[in-house]
KOLNU-772327 format. One record per residue: residue in three letters; x, y, z of N, C-alpha, C in turn. Coordinates in steps of 0.2 Angstrom, whole numbers, padded with zeros to 4 digits, always signed. Layout:
% residues N
alaXYZXYZXYZ...
***
This chain:
% residues 78
ala-0826+0387-0143-0829+0394-0139-0824+0394-0133arg-0822+0389-0130-0818+0389-0124-0811+0391-0125trp-0808+0391-0131-0802+0394-0132-0803+0401-0132leu-0808+0404-0133-0809+0410-0135-0810+0415-0128ala-0812+0412-0124-0813+0415-0117-0808+0420-0115gly-0811+0425-0114-0807+0431-0111-0803+0434-0117leu-0805+0434-0122-0802+0436-0128-0806+0444-0130gly-0811+0444-0126-0816+0451-0129-0822+0450-0134asp-0825+0455-0135-0831+0454-0139-0830+0455-0146arg-0823+0456-0149-0822+0456-0155-0820+0449-0159val-0819+0444-0154-0817+0439-0157-0824+0433-0155val-0826+0430-0161-0832+0426-0161-0831+0419-0164ala-0833+0414-0160-0834+0407-0163-0839+0405-0167leu-0838+0403-0173-0845+0402-0177-0843+0395-0180gly-0848+0391-0182-0848+0386-0187-0848+0387-0194ser-0846+0385-0198-0844+0386-0205-0852+0388-0209leu-0856+0385-0206-0863+0386-0209-0866+0393-0206glu-0864+0394-0199-0867+0400-0197-0863+0406-0200ala-0857+0405-0203-0853+0411-0205-0855+0413-0212lys-0859+0408-0216-0861+0409-0223-0863+0416-0224gly-0861+0420-0228-0863+0426-0231-0860+0431-0226leu-0857+0430-0222-0852+0435-0217-0845+0436-0220glu-0843+0442-0218-0835+0442-0219-0832+0445-0213tyr-0826+0444-0213-0823+0445-0206-0815+0447-0209asp-0812+0452-0205-0806+0455-0207-0800+0449-0207ala-0801+0445-0202-0797+0438-0200-0800+0433-0198thr-0799+0426-0200-0802+0420-0199-0797+0416-0196val-0799+0411-0192-0794+0405-0191-0800+0398-0192val-0797+0395-0196-0801+0388-0198-0798+0383-0195val-0800+0378-0189-0798+0374-0188-0799+0367-0189ser-0794+0363-0192-0796+0356-0193-0800+0356-0200pro-0798+0357-0205-0803+0358-0212-0805+0351-0214ala-0802+0345-0212-0805+0339-0214-0811+0338-0209glu-0811+0340-0202-0817+0338-0199-0822+0344-0200ile-0821+0350-0204-0826+0354-0206-0830+0351-0211ala-0826+0348-0216-0828+0344-0222-0833+0339-0220asp-0832+0334-0214-0835+0330-0212-0842+0332-0208glu-0843+0338-0207-0848+0339-0203-0854+0340-0206ser-0855+0340-0212-0862+0341-0217-0860+0337-0222pro-0867+0335-0225-0867+0331-0231-0864+0334-0237ala-0863+0342-0237-0861+0347-0241-0854+0346-0242gly-0850+0343-0237-0843+0342-0236-0839+0348-0239leu-0836+0347-0244-0831+0352-0247-0834+0360-0248arg-0840+0359-0250-0843+0366-0251-0844+0369-0244val-0844+0366-0238-0845+0369-0232-0839+0371-0229leu-0833+0368-0232-0826+0370-0230-0824+0376-0235tyr-0827+0376-0241-0826+0382-0244-0829+0388-0241val-0834+0387-0238-0838+0394-0234-0833+0396-0228ala-0831+0390-0226-0826+0394-0219-0820+0397-0222leu-0816+0394-0228-0810+0396-0230-0811+0403-0234thr-0817+0404-0235-0818+0411-0240-0821+0417-0235arg-0821+0417-0228-0824+0422-0225-0820+0427-0224ala-0812+0427-0224-0809+0432-0222-0807+0435-0227thr-0806+0443-0226-0805+0448-0231-0798+0450-0230gln-0795+0449-0225-0788+0452-0224-0783+0446-0223gln-0785+0442-0218-0781+0437-0215-0783+0430-0214leu-0781+0424-0217-0783+0418-0216-0779+0414-0212thr-0780+0411-0207-0776+0406-0204-0780+0399-0203val-0776+0394-0204-0778+0387-0205-0774+0383-0200val-0777+0381-0195-0774+0376-0190-0776+0369-0192ser-0771+0365-0194-0772+0359-0198-0772+0353-0192gly-0776+0348-0193-0775+0342-0188-0772+0337-0192glu-0772+0331-0189-0769+0325-0191-0771+0323-0198arg-0778+0323-0199-0780+0321-0205-0780+0326-0211asp-0778+0332-0209-0776+0338-0214-0769+0337-0217glu-0765+0333-0215-0757+0332-0217-0759+0328-0223pro-0754+0331-0228-0754+0328-0235-0751+0321-0235asp-0752+0317-0239-0749+0310-0240-0741+0312-0245ala-0739+0306-0246-0732+0307-0250-0734+0311-0256ala-0739+0310-0259-0740+0313-0265-0742+0320-0265gly-0743+0323-0258-0746+0329-0257-0753+0331-0257val-0757+0325-0256-0764+0325-0256-0767+0325-0249pro-0770+0329-0247-0773+0328-0240-0779+0322-0241asp-0781+0320-0234-0786+0315-0234-0793+0317-0237leu-0794+0322-0236-0801+0324-0238-0801+0325-0246leu-0795+0325-0249-0797+0325-0257-0795+0319-0259arg-0794+0314-0256-0792+0307-0257-0800+0303-0259glu-0799+0300-0265-0805+0296-0266-0805+0289-0264
***
């Protein structure tokens, strides 16, 4: 929410579970691995976050989101 200060009323910060069932023209998903870690539902919660945009989706990745040598990000490794 601090990042959004001063951007106006059209910008809203929500947790992925708060956004369930809603749609937005554009969304920014920050640190997908952290989103997956925030709930026992894990990847389902991330799916909700990634599917809220109707026009434009931007993903801002963190260190844990970077793929390994095989191209697999940490959150998909077993």
